[in-house]
N, C-alpha and C positions, 0 to 999 in steps of 0.2 A: 184909357180911351173906351169908352163906354157908350155903346151906340144903340138905339131899339129900331127894330120892325117887331114881329109876331114870335109867340111862344113856341119852346120846344118841350121835349121832355122834363118834367119835374126832377129838380134835384141836378140837373145836366147843365154844365158850363160851356157855352158856345164861345170859341177861342178863333180871332183871325190875327195870321202871321202876316206882316207885311215887311217885303225886302226891300234892299238897298239897292244901291247904283252897280250897272253891269250885271244884272242878277234876275232871277224870276221866282216864281212861286216853289219852283223846285228845291230851292237852297235849303227850306223848312222841311224836306221830306223825314229826314233821319229825327231831327227833333219831335215834329208832329206826331210820327209814329209811336216814338217813345212815351210822349206825353198821352195818347190816347190810349194805349196801355195800359199805363199805371196809373192815371187819373180817369174819374168821371168827366170827359171833356169831348164835345165834336167839334173837329179842328177844319178849318181850311186855310189855305194859301193861295190866294189869286196872285195873277201874275199882272201888274200894271206896267205901262210903257215908260219905263226909268228915263227915256230919253226926249219924254215930252214935258209941258210945262206941269208945275204943280197942279195947277187948276185942272187940266186934262187927267193927269193921274188920280186925282181926287175924285174926279167923274166916274172913271174906272173902277175905282174903288168902291165908290157907294153902289155902282150897277152889282157888282160882286156881294156887296151887304145885302141890299135891297132884295135880291134874287133867293140869299140865302133864307129870309124870312125869320130869324130869331130876334128874341128877346133879350137887354142885356149881353151883346159881344163883349168880350175882352178881348182888346188889342195888344199884340206884341208886336214891336216893329225893332228894325233894325236899320240905322244910317238914314239914309233917303226916304224907308217906310215911316219913319217917324215923322217927317217933314210933310209927306203927302197924308198920315191919318190926321196930324194937326190942321193942316187944308181942310182937309173932309170935314172935319167937325165946325172948323170957324166959317163954313160956307153952308 
């Protein structure tokens, strides 16, 4: 999943982690922290309302991504997060 708003630091990769059902962005804390320390990335893991429709979840993801204002965001998703990411890209 590659998404585009505005540019960050040169050489820095922006990564968005999307969580699954019965979960929130905190699910990715350990992984996100480890990867930020080992790789040249800036990561975020927003919480989307997993109990809402895919359209509503995709809108919530879009708000987080647009507020982040990054170019070339790499998306990593688990379970429901993959479906939400796909819905976001398709809408």
